[in-house]
C-alpha positions in Angstrom: 0.0 0.0 0.0 1.3 3.4 -0.9 2.3 5.5 2.1 -0.2 8.3 1.4 -2.9 5.8 1.0 -2.1 4.2 4.3 -2.2 7.6 6.0 -5.4 8.6 4.4 -6.9 5.3 5.4 -5.9 6.1 9.0 -7.5 9.5 8.7 -10.7 7.9 7.6 -10.5 5.6 10.6 -10.1 8.5 12.9 -13.1 10.2 11.4 -15.1 7.0 11.8 -14.1 6.8 15.4 -15.3 10.4 15.9 -18.7 9.4 14.4 -18.9 6.3 16.6 -18.0 8.3 19.7 -21.1 10.5 19.0 -23.4 7.4 19.6 -21.2 5.9 22.4 -20.1 9.0 24.3 -22.7 8.7 27.1 -22.1 4.9 27.6 -19.9 3.7 30.4 -17.6 1.8 28.1 -17.2 4.7 25.6 -14.0 6.0 27.0 -12.1 2.6 26.7 -13.5 1.9 23.3 -12.9 5.4 21.8 -9.3 5.8 23.2 -8.4 2.2 22.4 -9.4 2.6 18.8 -7.7 5.9 18.5 -4.5 4.5 20.0 -4.6 1.6 17.5 -5.1 3.9 14.4 -2.5 6.4 15.7 0.0 3.6 16.1 -0.6 2.3 12.6 -0.2 5.9 11.1 3.0 6.3 13.3 4.4 3.1 11.9 3.7 4.2 8.3 5.1 7.7 8.7 8.3 6.3 10.4 8.8 3.8 7.5 8.3 6.5 5.0 10.9 8.9 6.7 13.5 6.3 7.1 13.0 5.2 3.5 14.9 8.4 2.5 12.8 9.0 -0.7 12.1 12.8 -1.1 8.9 12.5 -3.0 7.2 9.4 -1.9 3.6 9.3 -3.2 0.6 11.4 -3.9 -3.1 11.0 -4.2 -5.9 13.0 -5.8 -9.5 12.7 -4.6 -12.5 14.1 -6.7 -13.6 16.4 -4.0 -13.0 20.1 -3.2 -12.9 22.6 -6.1 -14.4 21.0 -9.3 -11.4 22.0 -11.5 -8.7 21.1 -9.0 -9.8 18.1 -6.7 -8.1 17.4 -3.4 -4.4 16.6 -3.6 -2.5 14.8 -0.8 1.2 14.1 -0.8 3.8 12.6 1.4 7.4 13.5 1.2 10.2 13.6 3.8 9.0 16.7 5.4 5.4 15.5 5.7 6.6 12.1 7.0 8.5 13.7 9.8 5.7 15.9 10.9 3.3 12.9 10.7 5.6 11.1 13.1 5.2 14.0 15.6 1.4 14.2 15.1 0.7 10.5 15.4 3.2 10.0 18.2 1.4 12.7 20.2 -1.9 11.2 19.2 -0.8 7.7 20.4 0.6 8.9 23.7 -2.5 11.1 24.4 -4.9 8.2 23.6 -2.9 5.9 26.0 -3.0 8.5 28.6 -6.6 9.1 28.1 -7.5 5.5 28.8 -6.8 6.2 32.5 -7.3 10.0 32.6 -10.5 9.8 30.6 -12.4 8.0 33.4 -12.0 11.2 35.5 -13.5 13.4 32.8 -16.8 15.0 34.0 -18.2 15.5 30.5 -16.8 12.7 28.2 -19.4 13.3 25.6 -17.9 16.8 24.9 -14.3 15.3 24.5 -14.6 11.8 22.9 -16.0 12.8 19.5 -13.7 15.7 19.0 -10.3 14.2 19.9 -10.0 11.8 17.1 -11.4 14.4 14.7 -8.7 16.8 16.0 -6.1 14.1 15.2 -7.5 13.7 11.8 -7.5 17.3 11.0 -3.9 17.7 11.9 -2.9 14.7 9.7 -4.8 16.2 6.8 -3.1 19.5 7.1 0.2 17.9 6.9 -0.8 15.7 3.8 -2.6 18.5 1.9 -0.9 19.3 -1.4 -3.1 22.2 -2.6 -4.1 25.5 -1.0 -7.9 24.8 -0.9 -7.4 21.5 0.9 -4.8 22.9 3.2 -7.1 25.7 4.3 -10.1 23.6 4.7 -8.2 21.0 6.8 -6.6 23.8 8.8 -10.1 25.3 9.7 -11.4 21.8 10.5 -8.4 21.3 12.8 -9.1 24.7 14.5 -12.8 24.0 15.0 -12.2 20.6 16.5 -9.7 22.0 18.9 -11.9 24.8 19.8 -14.6 22.3 20.7 -12.1 20.6 23.0 -11.2 24.0 24.7 -14.9 24.5 25.3 -15.4 21.0 26.8 -15.6 22.5 30.3 -17.5 25.6 29.2 -19.3 26.1 32.5 -16.1 26.7 34.5 -15.1 30.3 35.0 -12.9 31.9 32.3 -13.3 28.9 29.9 -15.8 30.7 27.7 -13.4 33.6 27.3 -10.6 31.2 26.5 -12.7 29.6 23.7 -13.8 33.0 22.4 -10.2 34.3 22.2 -8.9 31.1 20.7 -11.7 31.2 18.0 -10.9 34.9 17.1 -7.2 34.2 16.9 -7.8 31.1 14.9 -10.1 33.0 12.4 -7.5 35.7 12.1 -4.8 33.2 11.3 -6.9 31.5 8.6 -7.6 34.8 7.0 -3.9 35.6 6.9 -3.2 32.1 5.4 -5.9 32.7 2.7 -4.4 35.9 1.6 -0.9 34.4 1.5 -2.1 31.5 -0.7 -3.9 33.9 -2.9 -0.7 35.8 -3.4 1.2 32.5 -4.2 -1.4 31.4 -6.6 -1.2 34.7 -8.6 -3.4 35.8 -11.5 -3.4 32.3 -12.8 -5.2 31.0 -9.7 -3.6 27.6 -9.7 -3.8 26.6 -6.1 -1.8 23.3 -6.5 1.4 23.3 -4.5 3.3 21.8 -7.5 2.2 24.8 -9.6 3.1 27.3 -6.8 6.4 25.7 -6.3 7.4 26.1 -10.0 6.0 29.6 -10.4 8.2 32.8 -10.1 7.3 35.1 -7.3 8.3 38.8 -7.2 10.1 40.2 -4.3 7.1 42.2 -3.3 4.9 39.2 -3.3 7.4 37.2 -1.4 7.6 39.9 1.3 3.8 39.9 1.7 3.7 36.1 1.8 6.4 36.1 4.5 4.5 38.7 6.6 1.2 36.8 6.2 2.7 33.5 7.1 4.2 34.9 10.2 0.7 36.2 11.1 -1.1 33.1 10.2 1.2 30.2 11.2 2.6 32.4 13.9 -0.7 33.0 15.6 -1.4 29.2 15.7 2.2 28.5 16.9 2.3 31.2 19.5 4.7 33.8 18.3 4.8 37.1 20.3 2.6 39.3 20.2 0.2 36.6 18.7 0.5 34.3 21.7 -2.4 35.5 23.9 -4.7 32.5 23.3 -2.1 29.9 24.6 -2.3 30.8 28.4 -6.0 30.9 28.2 -6.8 27.9 26.0 -4.3 25.3 27.5 -5.5 25.5 31.1 -9.1 25.4 29.9 -8.8 22.1 27.9 -8.4 18.7 29.4 -4.7 17.9 30.1 -4.2 15.3 27.3 -5.8 17.8 24.9 -3.5 20.6 26.2 -0.6 18.2 25.5 -1.8 17.8 21.8 -2.3 21.5 21.3 1.0 22.5 22.8 3.2 19.6 21.7 1.6 18.8 18.4 -0.7 21.5 17.0 1.8 24.3 17.4 4.2 22.0 15.3 1.6 21.7 12.6 1.6 25.5 12.4 5.5 25.4 12.1 5.1 22.8 9.3 2.9 25.2 7.5 5.5 28.0 7.8 8.3 25.7 6.6 6.2 24.4 3.7 5.5 27.8 2.4 8.6 29.8 3.1 11.3 27.1 2.6 9.5 25.0 -0.1 6.9 26.9 -2.1 8.4 30.5 -2.0 11.7 29.6 -3.5 15.2 31.1 -2.7 14.8 33.4 0.4 16.4 36.8 0.8 18.8 37.5 3.6 16.7 40.3 5.1 13.7 38.0 5.5 15.9 35.9 7.9 16.5 39.0 10.1 12.7 39.3 10.8 12.3 35.7 11.6 15.4 35.7 13.9 14.4 38.8 15.9 10.8 37.5 16.3 12.2 34.1 17.5 14.5 35.7 20.0 12.0 38.0 21.5 9.4 35.2 21.6 11.8 32.9 23.5 12.7 35.5 26.2 9.2 36.8 26.6 7.6 33.4 26.8 9.9 32.2 29.5 9.6 35.4 31.6 5.9 35.1 31.6 6.3 31.5 32.6 8.6 32.6 35.6 5.8 34.9 36.9 3.2 32.1 36.9 1.9 30.0 39.8 -0.6 28.1 37.8 1.0 24.9 36.6 -0.7 24.6 33.2 -0.4 28.3 32.5 3.3 28.1 33.2 3.6 25.2 30.7 1.6 27.2 28.1 4.0 30.1 28.4 7.0 27.7 28.3 5.6 26.6 24.9 5.9 30.1 23.7 9.6 30.0 24.7 10.3 26.9 22.8 8.3 28.1 19.7 10.7 31.1 19.7 13.8 28.8 19.8 12.4 26.9 16.9 11.7 30.1 14.8 15.2 31.5 15.7 16.7 28.3 14.3 14.6 28.6 11.1 15.6 32.3 10.8 19.3 31.1 10.9 18.6 28.5 8.3 17.1 31.2 6.1 20.0 33.5 6.5 22.6 30.7 5.6 20.5 29.4 2.7 20.3 32.9 1.2 24.1 33.2 1.2 24.6 29.8 -0.2 26.1 28.2 3.0 24.3 24.9 2.7 26.1 23.0 5.5 25.4 25.8 8.0 21.8 26.0 6.8 21.3 22.2 7.1 22.7 22.6 10.7 20.3 25.2 11.7 17.4 23.5 10.0 18.1 20.2 11.6 18.4 22.0 15.0 14.9 23.4 14.3 13.4 20.1 13.4 15.1 18.2 16.2 13.6 20.8 18.7 10.2 20.2 17.0 10.5 16.5 18.0 12.0 17.2 21.4 9.4 19.8 22.5 6.6 17.5 21.4 8.0 14.8 23.7 8.9 16.7 26.8 6.0 19.1 26.7 3.5 16.3 26.2 5.1 14.5 29.1 4.9 17.7 31.4 1.1 18.2 30.5 0.4 14.6 31.2 2.2 15.2 34.6 0.1 18.3 35.3 -3.0 16.4 34.5 -1.9 13.7 37.0 -1.4 16.4 39.7 -4.8 17.9 38.9 -6.4 14.4 39.1 -4.8 13.6 42.4 -5.2 17.0 44.0 -7.8 18.9 42.2 -5.4 21.9 42.2 -3.3 23.7 39.5 -2.0 26.3 41.9 1.5 25.5 42.9 1.1 27.6 46.1 -1.4 24.9 47.4 0.8 21.9 46.5 4.1 20.6 47.8 5.5 17.3 49.1 3.9 15.3 46.2 7.2 13.4 45.8 6.2 11.3 48.8 2.6 10.7 47.6 3.2 10.4 43.9 6.7 9.1 43.6 6.3 7.6 40.0 4.6 10.8 38.7 7.3 12.9 40.3 10.1 10.9 38.7 8.5 11.2 35.3 8.0 14.9 35.6 11.5 15.3 36.9 12.8 13.8 33.6 10.6 16.2 31.6 11.8 19.2 33.7 15.5 18.3 33.1 14.8 17.7 29.4 13.0 21.1 28.9 15.8 22.8 30.8 18.2 21.6 28.1 20.5 19.7 30.5 22.5 16.6 29.4 22.0 13.8 28.7 18.4 14.4 27.7 17.0 15.5 24.4 16.5 19.2 24.9 20.2 19.8 25.3 21.0 18.3 21.9 18.8 20.4 19.8 19.7 23.6 21.7 23.4 22.7 21.5 23.0 22.3 17.7 21.2 25.6 17.4 24.2 27.4 19.2 26.6 25.6 17.1 24.7 27.2 14.1 24.9 30.6 15.8 28.7 30.2 15.9 28.8 30.0 12.1 27.5 33.5 11.8 31.0 35.1 11.1 30.7 33.4 7.7 27.7 35.6 6.8 28.6 38.6 4.6 25.9 41.0 5.7 26.7 43.2 8.7 23.1 43.2 9.7 23.2 39.5 10.2 26.7 39.7 11.8 25.1 41.8 14.5 21.6 40.3 14.7 22.7 36.6 15.0 25.0 37.0 18.0 22.4 39.3 19.6 19.6 36.8 19.1 22.1 34.0 20.4 22.5 36.0 23.6 18.7 36.2 24.0 18.4 32.5 23.5 21.1 31.9 26.0 19.2 34.0 28.5 16.0 32.1 27.7 17.7 28.7 28.3 19.1 29.9 31.6 15.6 31.3 32.6 14.0 28.0 31.5 16.1 26.0 33.8 15.2 28.4 36.8 11.6 28.2 35.8 11.5 24.5 36.0 13.5 24.3 39.2 10.7 26.5 40.6 7.9 24.4 39.1 9.3 21.1 40.3 10.5 22.3 43.7 7.4 24.1 44.7 5.0 21.4 43.4 6.9 18.2 44.5 9.4 19.0 47.2 9.1 20.5 50.7 5.9 19.8 52.8 2.2 20.0 51.7 0.9 23.5 51.6 -2.8 22.3 51.8 -5.1 19.4 52.4 -5.3 18.6 48.7 -1.5 17.8 48.7 -1.7 15.9 51.9 -4.3 13.5 50.7 -2.9 13.1 47.1 -2.4 9.6 45.6 -0.7 8.0 42.6 -2.7 8.1 39.4 -3.8 5.2 37.2 -1.4 2.8 35.4 -2.3 3.9 31.9 -1.3 7.5 32.7 2.0 6.4 34.2 2.9 4.2 31.3 2.2 7.0 28.9 4.5 9.4 30.9 7.2 6.7 31.2 7.2 6.1 27.5 7.8 9.7 26.8 10.4 10.0 29.6 12.2 7.1 27.9 12.0 8.7 24.5 13.5 11.9 26.0 16.4 9.9 27.1 16.9 7.9 24.0 16.8 11.0 21.8 19.4 12.5 24.1 21.8 9.8 24.2 21.4 8.6 20.6 20.9 11.9 18.7 22.9 10.8 15.6 20.1 8.4 14.7 17.6 11.3 14.7 19.9 13.6 12.8 20.5 11.1 10.1 16.7 10.4 9.9 16.2 14.2 9.3 18.8 14.4 6.5 16.4 13.5 3.7 14.3 16.6 4.6 17.4 19.0 4.6 18.5 17.5 1.3 15.1 17.9 -0.3 14.5 21.4 1.1 17.9 23.1 1.3 20.0 20.9 -1.1 22.5 20.0 1.6 22.8 17.9 4.8 24.9 17.5 7.9 27.7 14.9 8.0 26.5 11.4 8.3 26.5 10.8 12.0 26.4 7.0 11.8 30.0 7.1 10.6 31.2 8.8 13.7 32.8 6.5 16.4 31.3 6.0 19.8 27.9 7.3 18.7 29.3 10.9 18.8 27.6 13.7 16.8 29.6 16.2 14.8 27.7 19.3 13.4 30.4 20.6 11.0 33.7 19.0 11.6 35.3 17.1 14.5 38.0 19.8 14.8 35.3 22.4 15.7 32.9 20.5 18.1 31.4 17.2 18.9 29.1 15.8 21.6 28.5 12.3 22.8 25.3 11.9 24.8 26.0 8.3 25.8 29.4 9.0 27.2 27.9 11.9 29.1 25.3 9.8 30.6 27.8 7.1 31.6 30.0 9.7 33.2 27.0 11.2 35.1 25.9 7.6 36.2 29.5 6.7 37.4 30.1 10.0 39.1 26.8 9.8 41.0 27.2 6.3 41.9 30.7 6.8 43.2 29.5 9.8 45.3 26.8 7.7 46.9 29.1 4.9 47.5 31.8 7.0 49.2 29.2 8.9 51.3 27.7 5.7 52.6 31.1 4.0 53.0 33.0 6.7 54.8 30.4 9.0 56.4 29.1 8.6 59.9 26.5 5.8 60.4 25.0 7.7 63.2 21.4 8.8 62.5 21.0 12.5 63.1 17.6 14.2 63.1 16.7 17.9 63.6 14.0 20.3 63.0 13.7 21.8 59.6 14.9 25.3 59.2 11.9 27.7 59.7 13.2 30.8 58.1 13.8 32.4 61.5 10.5 31.3 63.0 10.6 29.0 66.0 7.3 27.5 65.0 8.0 26.4 61.4 5.0 26.0 59.2 4.5 24.9 55.5 3.6 28.5 54.8 7.2 29.5 55.6 8.5 27.6 52.6 9.6 29.2 49.4 6.6 29.8 47.3 6.3 30.2 43.5 6.1 34.0 43.9 9.1 34.2 46.2 11.1 32.0 44.0 10.4 34.4 40.9 10.9 37.6 42.9 14.6 38.2 41.8 13.6 37.8 38.2 10.6 40.0 38.8 12.8 42.7 40.3 15.2 42.6 37.3 12.7 42.4 34.4 9.2 43.0 35.9 9.3 46.7 36.1 10.0 47.2 32.4 8.1 44.2 30.9 5.2 43.6 33.3 4.9 47.0 35.1 5.2 44.9 38.3 4.4 46.5 41.7 4.6 45.1 45.2 1.8 46.3 47.5 2.6 45.7 51.2 0.0 46.0 53.8 1.7 46.4 57.1 -0.5 46.9 60.2 0.4 49.3 62.9 2.2 48.2 66.0 -0.1 46.3 68.3 -2.5 45.5 65.5 -3.0 41.7 65.3 -3.9 41.6 61.6 -1.4 39.8 59.5 0.8 41.6 57.0 0.1 41.0 53.5 2.1 41.3 50.2 0.1 41.6 47.0 2.0 41.5 43.6 0.5 43.4 40.7 1.5 42.2 37.2 0.3 43.5 33.8 0.3 41.8 30.4 1.4 44.7 28.4 0.8 43.0 25.0 -2.8 42.3 26.0 -3.5 45.7 27.6 -1.6 47.6 24.9 -2.7 45.8 21.7 -5.8 43.5 22.3 -7.7 45.3 24.9 -7.9 48.7 22.8 -9.1 46.5 19.7 -11.6 44.7 21.8 -12.9 48.0 23.2 -13.1 49.6 19.8 -15.0 46.6 18.4 -17.4 46.7 21.4 -17.9 50.4 21.0 -18.6 50.1 17.3 -21.0 47.2 17.8 -22.9 49.2 20.4 -23.1 52.1 18.1 -24.3 50.0 15.1 -26.7 48.3 17.3 -28.8 51.5 17.1 -29.6 50.7 13.5 -32.0 47.9 14.7 -34.3 50.5 16.3 -34.7 53.0 13.5 -38.1 54.1 12.2 -39.2 53.4 8.6 -38.6 57.0 7.7 -35.0 56.8 9.1 -34.3 53.6 7.2 -35.5 55.0 3.9 -33.4 58.1 4.5 -30.3 55.9 5.3 -30.9 53.9 2.0 -31.2 57.0 0.0 -28.0 58.6 1.5 -26.1 55.3 0.8 -27.3 55.3 -2.8 -26.3 58.9 -3.4 -22.9 58.3 -1.7 -22.3 55.3 -4.1 -23.3 57.2 -7.2 -20.9 60.1 -6.2 -18.1 57.6 -5.7 -18.7 56.0 -9.1 -18.9 59.4 -10.8 -15.5 60.4 -9.2 -13.9 57.1 -10.1 -15.0 57.3 -13.7 
């Protein structure tokens, strides 16, 4: 069976499961049936996409269906790029389905989730497979609507309706931008097939507009600043396995759209286009992680962290554009490989972390880190899996996050070869921003893990927590193992990505399978190399020796003492470091400028028995400076236009007459 036929059959299967879920959703066995079938179909699609990617054939197969536009049909195609993103989509779908087998039994409204989750997965598969603009936009909108329905699954909870509304508005805005971009690409001929667009010549003016529109369209779905406002609203509103799909997978489908258009359909890039993408990526990375540092809601923190990782990916893509525009194919392949590697890595550890947040929410009913603590004693397996995710997302060896960010910085070090002074200045500056974002990411997840799992319980919910079900744990441990495998065997992933760089950029990194001891060499061994397996062995041996010597030569006397109470004789859990106190130094440095942060201290007079209180005031300047005025203007205009519903017949006739006279005057002036 042709690969594209297998994938389309899996899409049909997912749509059939969605239809079946409508009839079964209120039955007791619906959760097990729907998630089991979705898991089986996702695994089949995952196997097919891995086989296609490892086959190394740039153009694998295509399929045309007699639907869509009458003169065009619906075209679907699998090449190396599509195969890789199908691996990401279906790996995420399979892990979310496995997690849902356990987590779904705690879902209060399964009939609002079960029909839409397989439809959401089908929509993401179709977007990646689409090979003409009409099919792409139709599938994109289907994906957006299915995910919106999942965001609104708990629509009766406070703020969820607002989250769904903002998400729908941003999705509609993104679709409009993509529609205009494809209209420009099709040109006067109106040929919407990707093959015709790929072979056409595009003027610099049209290419510039397409780049801007793709940054707006794909960037709004991916979470580029300042188009990120829907992520911290929608991700906490959705069920946790849906949040994992939206953050770990759907944002990557948006990145696929950007790569497909800018790198594949648009042709040879210009160097100044890379500057725009680079700067946006650097700003997005730093802003996203700073927002995350200020958060105490676990799922909102993960949502903001997604913005940071999207910035890292776009910065790498900007580097690839810069090198490709100057004919530096090896450096371009390095930057492009770093971006794709980070796409895979982020889908793994961010799905793992959202699954962990869902486990914490199931066990405690809380997302507020200030009410958690001490969960490592009550949820040891979950805490270990989340620790792996936190280390991986902090880009620490030997896990996978380190490898992709290390490759990206290796690409940054190639910037002296660029001839343009604007790039010579911009690339190191963005590299510094990415280094700052990496350091802040490590601090952010030290805060998240320490406040949530270490110390003592801060509330009753944490004291009575319990370990989650076996299916949820298996899903988390599979992703944790993949994070480790991709970190210690990165050469296998890099070689698997080489057909994509060859097809898109015309170049590839050195063959990593030829390197001894499973090392990876980005450019040449004389410049740099990394061996994740040896690093893991060194860490393991060092830690084991440290434990051995401590237990062998340290005193065997058992010594116990009271925990330090921060200067208070009667130590309480409230005296522990909180999420807000952990972030205070960062808030003092960056908060005044970026968040207009203010500390309000209420100190009672001497003799007053009321407690002192500290209230922290933070502002989202992007929302307040950009979106709130637009929303206010739209609301004002709607209220003003609403008066037209209450006019008299005479006023309506006068309005129609005035409109006709105005149109006639315009036509007379125009002619």
